[in-house]
Backbone as CSV, one residue per row, in Angstrom:
resi,resn,N_x,N_y,N_z,CA_x,CA_y,CA_z,C_x,C_y,C_z
1,GLY,-20.885,-13.950,-7.901,-19.539,-13.570,-8.216,-18.568,-14.108,-7.188
2,VAL,-17.335,-14.015,-7.530,-16.262,-14.494,-6.674,-15.709,-13.324,-5.867
3,LEU,-15.537,-13.538,-4.583,-14.951,-12.507,-3.726,-13.442,-12.486,-3.892
4,PRO,-12.807,-11.313,-3.732,-11.344,-11.248,-3.819,-10.700,-12.049,-2.688
5,ARG,-9.552,-12.618,-2.968,-8.821,-13.377,-1.957,-7.489,-12.694,-1.696
6,THR,-7.052,-12.743,-0.457,-5.783,-12.138,-0.067,-4.650,-13.121,-0.321
7,SER,-3.587,-12.632,-0.922,-2.408,-13.440,-1.182,-1.505,-13.427,0.055
8,LEU,-1.153,-14.594,0.575,-0.283,-14.691,1.740,1.073,-14.051,1.455
9,GLU,1.596,-14.272,0.260,2.889,-13.687,-0.104,2.827,-12.160,-0.127
10,ALA,1.719,-11.603,-0.591,1.569,-10.141,-0.620,1.498,-9.571,0.789
11,VAL,0.802,-10.251,1.684,0.704,-9.788,3.074,2.069,-9.871,3.749
12,GLN,2.801,-10.957,3.520,4.134,-11.089,4.101,5.067,-9.993,3.594
13,ALA,5.017,-9.709,2.301,5.852,-8.641,1.733,5.463,-7.284,2.311
14,ALA,4.168,-7.047,2.485,3.712,-5.778,3.065,4.188,-5.637,4.510
15,LEU,4.150,-6.714,5.278,4.603,-6.656,6.669,6.112,-6.455,6.768
16,LEU,6.872,-7.085,5.884,8.323,-6.868,5.864,8.658,-5.421,5.512
17,THR,7.961,-4.887,4.519,8.164,-3.490,4.130,7.763,-2.555,5.256
18,ALA,6.661,-2.839,5.924,6.198,-2.014,7.046,7.210,-2.030,8.176
19,ALA,7.766,-3.188,8.473,8.771,-3.278,9.533,10.029,-2.511,9.150
20,ALA,10.428,-2.578,7.883,11.612,-1.857,7.422,11.417,-0.350,7.477
21,CYS,10.184,0.106,7.357,9.872,1.544,7.394,9.442,2.013,8.786
22,ASN,9.624,1.150,9.789,9.249,1.478,11.174,7.791,1.897,11.304
23,CYS,6.927,1.190,10.624,5.492,1.483,10.684,4.875,0.928,11.959
24,GLN,3.739,1.477,12.301,2.913,0.899,13.349,2.066,-0.188,12.688
25,ILE,2.130,-1.404,13.229,1.400,-2.524,12.650,0.318,-2.945,13.637
26,PRO,-0.947,-2.747,13.287,-2.033,-3.107,14.209,-2.210,-4.624,14.314
27,ASN,-2.923,-5.052,15.331,-3.186,-6.485,15.519,-4.112,-7.048,14.455
28,SER,-4.961,-6.213,13.871,-5.869,-6.680,12.825,-5.964,-5.640,11.723
29,SER,-6.335,-6.113,10.560,-6.471,-5.266,9.383,-7.671,-5.774,8.601
30,ARG,-8.260,-4.891,7.792,-9.472,-5.305,7.071,-9.533,-4.621,5.710
31,PHE,-10.013,-5.360,4.735,-10.247,-4.815,3.407,-11.717,-4.431,3.283
32,GLU,-11.968,-3.395,2.497,-13.342,-2.968,2.217,-13.500,-2.780,0.721
33,ARG,-14.722,-2.806,0.284,-15.033,-2.469,-1.103,-15.516,-1.036,-1.168
34,LYS,-14.992,-0.311,-2.137,-15.497,1.036,-2.441,-16.191,0.924,-3.792
35,HIS,-17.458,1.229,-3.822,-18.236,1.087,-5.048,-18.214,2.379,-5.858
36,TYR,-17.907,2.235,-7.122,-17.838,3.350,-8.059,-18.602,2.988,-9.320
37,ALA,-18.934,3.969,-10.084,-19.564,3.745,-11.387,-18.673,4.338,-12.472
38,TYR,-17.495,3.753,-12.641,-16.553,4.214,-13.659,-16.447,3.184,-14.769
39,ALA,-16.187,3.645,-15.963,-16.093,2.749,-17.116,-14.894,1.810,-17.017
40,ASP,-13.814,2.252,-16.375,-12.619,1.410,-16.289,-12.672,0.402,-15.132
41,LEU,-13.763,0.379,-14.392,-13.960,-0.619,-13.335,-15.143,-1.506,-13.708
42,PRO,-14.883,-2.572,-14.453,-16.003,-3.392,-14.923,-16.807,-4.034,-13.792
43,LEU,-16.169,-4.316,-12.659,-16.904,-4.916,-11.548,-17.593,-3.865,-10.685
44,GLY,-17.215,-2.593,-10.850,-17.883,-1.524,-10.124,-17.362,-1.269,-8.722
45,TYR,-16.206,-1.861,-8.358,-15.669,-1.588,-7.033,-14.151,-1.689,-7.026
46,GLN,-13.544,-1.088,-6.009,-12.126,-1.225,-5.720,-11.990,-1.737,-4.304
47,VAL,-10.908,-2.447,-4.043,-10.641,-2.935,-2.697,-9.690,-1.942,-2.038
48,THR,-9.992,-1.552,-0.794,-9.189,-0.552,-0.107,-8.945,-0.952,1.343
49,GLN,-7.931,-0.339,1.932,-7.664,-0.475,3.363,-7.618,0.906,3.994
50,GLN,-8.439,1.789,3.515,-8.418,3.183,3.947,-8.630,3.337,5.452
51,ARG,-9.543,2.598,6.029,-9.848,2.766,7.455,-9.092,1.804,8.367
52,TRP,-8.726,0.624,7.873,-8.024,-0.379,8.682,-6.799,-0.881,7.920
53,PRO,-5.755,-0.072,7.785,-4.593,-0.466,6.982,-3.741,-1.539,7.658
54,ILE,-2.929,-2.205,6.855,-2.032,-3.228,7.377,-0.871,-2.589,8.139
55,ALA,-0.556,-1.328,7.826,0.499,-0.585,8.522,0.264,0.911,8.318
56,ALA,0.808,1.712,9.232,0.633,3.164,9.128,1.800,3.895,9.783
57,ASN,1.943,5.155,9.422,2.887,6.088,10.054,4.344,5.658,9.949
58,GLY,4.728,5.136,8.815,6.117,4.745,8.605,6.936,5.885,8.037
59,VAL,8.236,5.639,7.955,9.163,6.641,7.431,10.067,5.965,6.400
60,LEU,10.220,6.617,5.269,11.130,6.149,4.236,12.105,7.280,3.965
61,LYS,13.351,7.065,4.325,14.365,8.098,4.127,15.095,7.840,2.816
62,CYS,15.215,8.886,2.025,15.899,8.800,0.735,16.959,9.889,0.667
63,ARG,18.023,9.553,0.028,19.057,10.554,-0.220,19.013,10.947,-1.679
64,ARG,19.212,12.225,-1.895,19.259,12.710,-3.271,20.712,12.870,-3.653
65,ARG,21.090,12.202,-4.691,22.470,12.294,-5.147,22.611,13.533,-6.023
66,THR,23.577,14.348,-5.707,23.801,15.540,-6.513,24.934,15.265,-7.488
67,MET,24.808,15.822,-8.641,25.840,15.649,-9.662,26.564,16.983,-9.796
68,ASP,27.855,16.944,-9.550,28.663,18.145,-9.715,29.125,18.230,-11.168
69,ARG,28.487,19.139,-11.873,28.866,19.362,-13.274,29.309,20.802,-13.391
70,LYS,30.404,20.970,-14.081,30.891,22.327,-14.331,30.146,22.887,-15.531
71,ARG,29.580,24.049,-15.334,28.856,24.700,-16.430,29.828,25.552,-17.228
72,LYS,29.673,25.542,-18.516,30.549,26.344,-19.385,29.880,27.625,-19.771
């Protein structure tokens, strides 16, 4: 079988997003396979960064817009 390949554009976008969210970015990151026996996973695995993520501990601040409506 063919091993998954990392997209350079996806990594660059992830690093830009991580920097915008003030994440901690480690010097190295790693992908792992998690093996499952589910019908919707024909190859039997998912790729994860659970233990060695590309970024961690970021903050995303959102404002909630309130709508002032007069109730009748």
